[in-house]
DRENLUMPA-891772 format. One record per atom (N, C-alpha, C): residue number from 1; x, y, z. Coordinates in Angstrom, 2 decimals, decimal comma. Layout:
site num->NUM | x->X | y->Y | z->Z
...
# end
This chain:
site num->1 | x->-29,71 | y->-136,11 | z->155,99
site num->1 | x->-29,83 | y->-136,21 | z->157,65
site num->1 | x->-30,93 | y->-137,30 | z->157,60
site num->2 | x->-30,96 | y->-138,67 | z->158,59
site num->2 | x->-31,82 | y->-139,77 | z->158,45
site num->2 | x->-33,30 | y->-139,50 | z->159,08
site num->3 | x->-34,40 | y->-139,37 | z->158,75
site num->3 | x->-35,21 | y->-139,17 | z->159,21
site num->3 | x->-35,90 | y->-140,28 | z->160,43
site num->4 | x->-36,20 | y->-139,33 | z->161,64
site num->4 | x->-36,56 | y->-140,40 | z->162,35
site num->4 | x->-37,62 | y->-141,20 | z->162,96
site num->5 | x->-37,76 | y->-142,41 | z->163,24
site num->5 | x->-39,00 | y->-143,43 | z->162,78
site num->5 | x->-39,04 | y->-143,86 | z->164,41
site num->6 | x->-40,11 | y->-144,34 | z->164,24
site num->6 | x->-40,43 | y->-145,41 | z->165,85
site num->6 | x->-39,19 | y->-146,51 | z->166,31
site num->7 | x->-39,10 | y->-146,93 | z->167,49
site num->7 | x->-38,12 | y->-147,50 | z->167,74
site num->7 | x->-36,53 | y->-147,24 | z->167,45
site num->8 | x->-36,04 | y->-145,64 | z->166,73
site num->8 | x->-34,81 | y->-145,17 | z->166,96
site num->8 | x->-34,53 | y->-144,76 | z->168,49
site num->9 | x->-33,00 | y->-144,83 | z->168,52
site num->9 | x->-32,66 | y->-144,39 | z->169,87
site num->9 | x->-32,27 | y->-142,65 | z->169,70
site num->10 | x->-32,71 | y->-141,74 | z->170,40
site num->10 | x->-32,45 | y->-140,63 | z->170,15
site num->10 | x->-32,27 | y->-140,34 | z->171,52
site num->11 | x->-31,21 | y->-138,71 | z->171,45
site num->11 | x->-30,50 | y->-138,37 | z->172,39
site num->11 | x->-31,04 | y->-136,37 | z->172,85
site num->12 | x->-31,49 | y->-136,00 | z->173,66
site num->12 | x->-31,99 | y->-134,80 | z->173,25
site num->12 | x->-31,21 | y->-133,39 | z->173,62
site num->13 | x->-31,24 | y->-133,23 | z->172,42
site num->13 | x->-29,94 | y->-131,65 | z->172,69
site num->13 | x->-30,64 | y->-130,66 | z->173,37
site num->14 | x->-31,38 | y->-130,22 | z->173,44
site num->14 | x->-31,83 | y->-128,95 | z->174,10
site num->14 | x->-32,69 | y->-128,87 | z->175,33
site num->15 | x->-33,59 | y->-127,80 | z->176,30
site num->15 | x->-34,39 | y->-128,61 | z->177,26
site num->15 | x->-33,95 | y->-128,87 | z->178,47
site num->16 | x->-34,67 | y->-129,43 | z->179,44
site num->16 | x->-34,70 | y->-129,63 | z->180,85
site num->16 | x->-34,41 | y->-131,13 | z->180,92
site num->17 | x->-34,14 | y->-132,12 | z->179,77
site num->17 | x->-33,87 | y->-133,62 | z->179,64
site num->17 | x->-32,81 | y->-133,35 | z->179,13
site num->18 | x->-31,94 | y->-132,49 | z->178,76
site num->18 | x->-30,65 | y->-132,68 | z->177,84
site num->18 | x->-29,74 | y->-133,43 | z->178,11
site num->19 | x->-29,26 | y->-134,25 | z->176,80
site num->19 | x->-28,19 | y->-135,07 | z->177,22
site num->19 | x->-29,08 | y->-136,39 | z->177,73
site num->20 | x->-30,41 | y->-136,98 | z->177,21
site num->20 | x->-30,69 | y->-137,85 | z->178,13
site num->20 | x->-31,08 | y->-138,88 | z->176,74
site num->21 | x->-30,31 | y->-140,04 | z->177,06
site num->21 | x->-31,04 | y->-140,98 | z->175,53
site num->21 | x->-32,30 | y->-142,05 | z->175,97
site num->22 | x->-33,04 | y->-141,64 | z->175,29
site num->22 | x->-34,38 | y->-142,58 | z->175,08
site num->22 | x->-34,60 | y->-142,97 | z->173,41
site num->23 | x->-35,63 | y->-144,01 | z->173,86
site num->23 | x->-36,10 | y->-144,61 | z->172,44
site num->23 | x->-37,68 | y->-143,90 | z->171,65
site num->24 | x->-37,51 | y->-143,76 | z->170,66
site num->24 | x->-39,04 | y->-143,42 | z->170,42
site num->24 | x->-40,19 | y->-144,02 | z->170,06
site num->25 | x->-41,45 | y->-143,64 | z->171,03
site num->25 | x->-42,45 | y->-144,68 | z->170,58
site num->25 | x->-43,31 | y->-144,43 | z->169,89
site num->26 | x->-43,74 | y->-143,01 | z->169,71
site num->26 | x->-44,38 | y->-142,79 | z->168,42
site num->26 | x->-43,98 | y->-141,04 | z->168,29
site num->27 | x->-44,92 | y->-140,91 | z->166,39
site num->27 | x->-44,25 | y->-139,59 | z->166,07
site num->27 | x->-45,40 | y->-139,01 | z->165,92
site num->28 | x->-45,63 | y->-137,85 | z->165,69
site num->28 | x->-46,86 | y->-136,55 | z->165,58
site num->28 | x->-46,41 | y->-135,72 | z->164,51
site num->29 | x->-46,22 | y->-136,52 | z->163,30
site num->29 | x->-45,44 | y->-135,64 | z->162,39
site num->29 | x->-46,49 | y->-134,06 | z->161,82
site num->30 | x->-47,53 | y->-134,26 | z->162,34
site num->30 | x->-48,54 | y->-133,19 | z->161,74
site num->30 | x->-47,75 | y->-131,81 | z->162,51
site num->31 | x->-47,77 | y->-132,04 | z->163,97
site num->31 | x->-47,14 | y->-131,56 | z->164,76
site num->31 | x->-46,02 | y->-131,08 | z->165,26
site num->32 | x->-45,20 | y->-132,42 | z->164,84
site num->32 | x->-43,37 | y->-132,20 | z->164,37
site num->32 | x->-43,09 | y->-132,20 | z->165,80
site num->33 | x->-43,56 | y->-133,70 | z->166,55
site num->33 | x->-43,19 | y->-134,18 | z->167,92
site num->33 | x->-42,99 | y->-135,03 | z->167,83
site num->34 | x->-41,73 | y->-136,01 | z->169,04
site num->34 | x->-41,79 | y->-136,99 | z->169,05
site num->34 | x->-42,14 | y->-137,39 | z->170,83
site num->35 | x->-43,23 | y->-138,64 | z->170,75
site num->35 | x->-43,28 | y->-138,89 | z->171,72
site num->35 | x->-42,14 | y->-140,43 | z->172,49
site num->36 | x->-41,30 | y->-139,71 | z->173,52
site num->36 | x->-39,81 | y->-140,71 | z->174,19
site num->36 | x->-40,62 | y->-141,65 | z->175,70
site num->37 | x->-39,95 | y->-142,50 | z->175,01
site num->37 | x->-39,98 | y->-144,00 | z->176,48
site num->37 | x->-39,91 | y->-143,02 | z->177,45
site num->38 | x->-40,35 | y->-143,36 | z->178,26
site num->38 | x->-40,11 | y->-142,35 | z->179,68
site num->38 | x->-39,84 | y->-141,39 | z->180,10
site num->39 | x->-39,97 | y->-140,18 | z->178,95
site num->39 | x->-39,99 | y->-138,84 | z->179,39
site num->39 | x->-41,10 | y->-137,94 | z->178,55
site num->40 | x->-41,45 | y->-137,18 | z->179,27
site num->40 | x->-42,48 | y->-136,18 | z->179,00
site num->40 | x->-44,07 | y->-136,62 | z->179,47
site num->41 | x->-43,77 | y->-137,70 | z->180,76
site num->41 | x->-45,04 | y->-138,02 | z->180,86
site num->41 | x->-45,90 | y->-137,31 | z->182,17
site num->42 | x->-47,00 | y->-136,88 | z->181,79
site num->42 | x->-47,54 | y->-136,10 | z->182,36
site num->42 | x->-49,27 | y->-136,96 | z->183,23
site num->43 | x->-49,67 | y->-136,75 | z->184,07
site num->43 | x->-50,68 | y->-137,02 | z->184,15
site num->43 | x->-52,25 | y->-135,82 | z->184,44
site num->44 | x->-53,04 | y->-136,55 | z->183,68
site num->44 | x->-54,30 | y->-135,49 | z->183,26
site num->44 | x->-55,44 | y->-136,20 | z->184,34
site num->45 | x->-56,20 | y->-134,90 | z->184,67
site num->45 | x->-57,24 | y->-135,44 | z->185,52
site num->45 | x->-58,69 | y->-135,45 | z->185,04
site num->46 | x->-59,30 | y->-136,57 | z->185,29
site num->46 | x->-60,24 | y->-136,73 | z->183,88
site num->46 | x->-61,72 | y->-136,58 | z->184,64
site num->47 | x->-62,17 | y->-135,58 | z->184,31
site num->47 | x->-63,84 | y->-135,69 | z->184,53
site num->47 | x->-64,73 | y->-136,63 | z->184,80
site num->48 | x->-65,55 | y->-136,41 | z->185,76
site num->48 | x->-66,43 | y->-138,06 | z->185,95
site num->48 | x->-67,54 | y->-137,96 | z->184,82
site num->49 | x->-67,56 | y->-139,04 | z->183,36
site num->49 | x->-68,39 | y->-138,63 | z->182,48
site num->49 | x->-69,31 | y->-140,25 | z->182,57
site num->50 | x->-70,22 | y->-140,12 | z->181,71
site num->50 | x->-70,98 | y->-141,59 | z->181,47
site num->50 | x->-70,21 | y->-143,05 | z->181,07
site num->51 | x->-69,31 | y->-142,61 | z->180,48
site num->51 | x->-68,06 | y->-143,67 | z->179,71
site num->51 | x->-67,00 | y->-143,89 | z->181,01
site num->52 | x->-66,61 | y->-142,77 | z->181,79
site num->52 | x->-65,78 | y->-142,93 | z->182,74
site num->52 | x->-66,64 | y->-142,58 | z->184,09
site num->53 | x->-66,97 | y->-143,32 | z->184,76
site num->53 | x->-67,80 | y->-142,61 | z->185,71
site num->53 | x->-66,71 | y->-142,63 | z->187,10
site num->54 | x->-65,88 | y->-143,06 | z->187,26
site num->54 | x->-65,31 | y->-142,79 | z->188,14
site num->54 | x->-64,15 | y->-141,84 | z->188,05
site num->55 | x->-63,93 | y->-141,48 | z->187,01
site num->55 | x->-63,06 | y->-140,14 | z->186,73
site num->55 | x->-61,61 | y->-140,58 | z->186,87
site num->56 | x->-60,82 | y->-139,38 | z->187,65
site num->56 | x->-59,71 | y->-139,97 | z->188,19
site num->56 | x->-58,18 | y->-139,36 | z->186,95
site num->57 | x->-57,39 | y->-140,16 | z->187,60
site num->57 | x->-56,16 | y->-139,12 | z->186,58
site num->57 | x->-55,61 | y->-140,33 | z->185,58
site num->58 | x->-55,25 | y->-139,94 | z->184,24
site num->58 | x->-54,51 | y->-140,63 | z->183,45
site num->58 | x->-53,09 | y->-140,19 | z->182,60
site num->59 | x->-52,45 | y->-140,29 | z->182,89
site num->59 | x->-51,08 | y->-140,57 | z->182,10
site num->59 | x->-51,10 | y->-140,20 | z->180,81
site num->60 | x->-50,58 | y->-138,96 | z->180,23
site num->60 | x->-49,79 | y->-139,23 | z->178,88
site num->60 | x->-48,81 | y->-138,77 | z->178,35
site num->61 | x->-48,52 | y->-138,95 | z->176,98
site num->61 | x->-46,93 | y->-138,29 | z->176,84
site num->61 | x->-47,33 | y->-136,78 | z->175,98
site num->62 | x->-46,44 | y->-136,54 | z->176,65
site num->62 | x->-46,14 | y->-134,98 | z->175,83
site num->62 | x->-44,97 | y->-134,68 | z->174,84
site num->63 | x->-45,18 | y->-134,34 | z->173,96
site num->63 | x->-44,08 | y->-134,87 | z->172,94
site num->63 | x->-43,18 | y->-133,69 | z->172,46
site num->64 | x->-42,09 | y->-134,30 | z->172,45
site num->64 | x->-40,84 | y->-133,59 | z->172,34
site num->64 | x->-40,37 | y->-133,04 | z->170,86
site num->65 | x->-40,30 | y->-131,42 | z->170,54
site num->65 | x->-39,96 | y->-131,23 | z->169,17
site num->65 | x->-38,76 | y->-131,96 | z->168,64
site num->66 | x->-38,83 | y->-132,06 | z->167,47
site num->66 | x->-38,09 | y->-132,93 | z->166,67
site num->66 | x->-36,81 | y->-132,35 | z->166,17
site num->67 | x->-37,12 | y->-130,98 | z->166,33
site num->67 | x->-35,60 | y->-130,32 | z->165,84
site num->67 | x->-35,01 | y->-130,34 | z->167,38
site num->68 | x->-35,07 | y->-130,78 | z->168,26
site num->68 | x->-34,30 | y->-131,07 | z->169,76
site num->68 | x->-34,35 | y->-132,36 | z->169,58
site num->69 | x->-34,06 | y->-133,22 | z->168,83
site num->69 | x->-33,79 | y->-134,59 | z->169,16
site num->69 | x->-32,06 | y->-134,92 | z->167,73
site num->70 | x->-31,26 | y->-136,07 | z->168,57
site num->70 | x->-30,32 | y->-136,23 | z->167,55
site num->70 | x->-30,31 | y->-137,72 | z->167,78
site num->71 | x->-30,58 | y->-138,16 | z->166,41
site num->71 | x->-30,53 | y->-139,89 | z->166,28
site num->71 | x->-28,66 | y->-140,50 | z->167,00
site num->72 | x->-28,67 | y->-141,42 | z->167,63
site num->72 | x->-28,02 | y->-142,24 | z->168,08
site num->72 | x->-27,61 | y->-143,29 | z->167,63
site num->73 | x->-28,82 | y->-144,18 | z->167,42
site num->73 | x->-29,03 | y->-145,55 | z->167,36
site num->73 | x->-29,93 | y->-145,58 | z->165,93
site num->74 | x->-30,33 | y->-145,60 | z->165,04
site num->74 | x->-31,29 | y->-146,36 | z->164,20
site num->74 | x->-31,75 | y->-147,63 | z->164,58
site num->75 | x->-33,15 | y->-148,12 | z->164,35
site num->75 | x->-33,72 | y->-149,03 | z->164,48
site num->75 | x->-33,71 | y->-149,95 | z->163,64
site num->76 | x->-33,09 | y->-151,05 | z->163,41
site num->76 | x->-33,46 | y->-152,19 | z->162,72
site num->76 | x->-34,28 | y->-152,71 | z->162,13
site num->77 | x->-34,03 | y->-152,11 | z->160,77
site num->77 | x->-35,32 | y->-152,76 | z->159,82
site num->77 | x->-35,01 | y->-153,72 | z->158,83
site num->78 | x->-36,18 | y->-154,67 | z->158,97
site num->78 | x->-35,90 | y->-156,03 | z->158,02
site num->78 | x->-35,78 | y->-155,36 | z->156,66
site num->79 | x->-35,22 | y->-155,80 | z->155,32
site num->79 | x->-35,97 | y->-155,29 | z->154,06
site num->79 | x->-37,31 | y->-156,06 | z->153,61
site num->80 | x->-37,94 | y->-155,73 | z->152,77
site num->80 | x->-39,31 | y->-157,02 | z->152,95
site num->80 | x->-38,29 | y->-157,09 | z->151,03
site num->81 | x->-37,51 | y->-156,63 | z->150,27
site num->81 | x->-37,00 | y->-156,85 | z->149,43
site num->81 | x->-36,20 | y->-158,34 | z->149,65
site num->82 | x->-36,41 | y->-159,07 | z->148,21
site num->82 | x->-35,53 | y->-160,47 | z->148,12
site num->82 | x->-34,53 | y->-159,92 | z->147,11
site num->83 | x->-33,32 | y->-160,34 | z->147,65
site num->83 | x->-32,03 | y->-160,15 | z->147,57
site num->83 | x->-32,00 | y->-161,70 | z->146,15
site num->84 | x->-31,86 | y->-161,02 | z->145,06
site num->84 | x->-31,78 | y->-162,33 | z->143,71
site num->84 | x->-29,94 | y->-162,50 | z->143,36
site num->85 | x->-29,97 | y->-163,83 | z->143,33
site num->85 | x->-28,22 | y->-164,08 | z->142,66
site num->85 | x->-28,74 | y->-163,75 | z->141,27
site num->86 | x->-27,72 | y->-163,25 | z->140,95
site num->86 | x->-27,95 | y->-162,44 | z->139,33
site num->86 | x->-27,15 | y->-163,62 | z->138,68
site num->87 | x->-26,08 | y->-164,35 | z->139,28
site num->87 | x->-25,51 | y->-165,50 | z->137,88
site num->87 | x->-26,57 | y->-166,27 | z->138,02
site num->88 | x->-27,35 | y->-166,74 | z->139,30
site num->88 | x->-28,85 | y->-167,76 | z->138,55
site num->88 | x->-29,63 | y->-167,51 | z->138,16
site num->89 | x->-29,85 | y->-166,06 | z->138,25
site num->89 | x->-31,09 | y->-165,56 | z->137,34
site num->89 | x->-31,29 | y->-165,46 | z->136,39
site num->90 | x->-29,40 | y->-165,39 | z->135,51
site num->90 | x->-29,10 | y->-165,21 | z->134,16
site num->90 | x->-29,18 | y->-166,31 | z->133,55
site num->91 | x->-28,89 | y->-167,41 | z->134,30
site num->91 | x->-28,47 | y->-168,91 | z->133,52
site num->91 | x->-29,96 | y->-169,39 | z->133,24
site num->92 | x->-30,61 | y->-169,10 | z->134,38
site num->92 | x->-32,56 | y->-169,21 | z->134,65
site num->92 | x->-32,44 | y->-169,00 | z->132,77
site num->93 | x->-32,72 | y->-167,77 | z->132,63
site num->93 | x->-32,98 | y->-166,91 | z->131,52
site num->93 | x->-32,99 | y->-167,78 | z->130,55
site num->94 | x->-31,72 | y->-168,20 | z->129,93
site num->94 | x->-31,02 | y->-168,59 | z->129,06
site num->94 | x->-31,24 | y->-170,41 | z->128,91
site num->95 | x->-31,39 | y->-170,74 | z->130,08
site num->95 | x->-32,32 | y->-172,19 | z->129,77
site num->95 | x->-33,70 | y->-172,60 | z->129,38
site num->96 | x->-34,16 | y->-170,93 | z->129,79
site num->96 | x->-35,54 | y->-171,08 | z->129,09
site num->96 | x->-35,83 | y->-170,78 | z->127,40
site num->97 | x->-34,82 | y->-170,57 | z->127,01
site num->97 | x->-34,78 | y->-169,65 | z->125,40
site num->97 | x->-34,84 | y->-171,00 | z->124,81
# end
């Protein structure tokens, strides 16, 4: 099984949003949750504080359990490993001797 990563497209297989496709924004490995784009958004009411004198509402993501997600399309990840032409590499080694 492929590990889920950020920017993967997944489908929710159980719960209220069953059948919905979305992209992963963030993964919380410690709690086994994934935050999906546009799904699981809730508003938290913030208390007035010294740093936030106005108080008000803040929109946050509520994670969906990883076991409720199915990978649809993996994110395109560029490989950092350079491809080496083996024939050219052998010729360079022979010429160095």
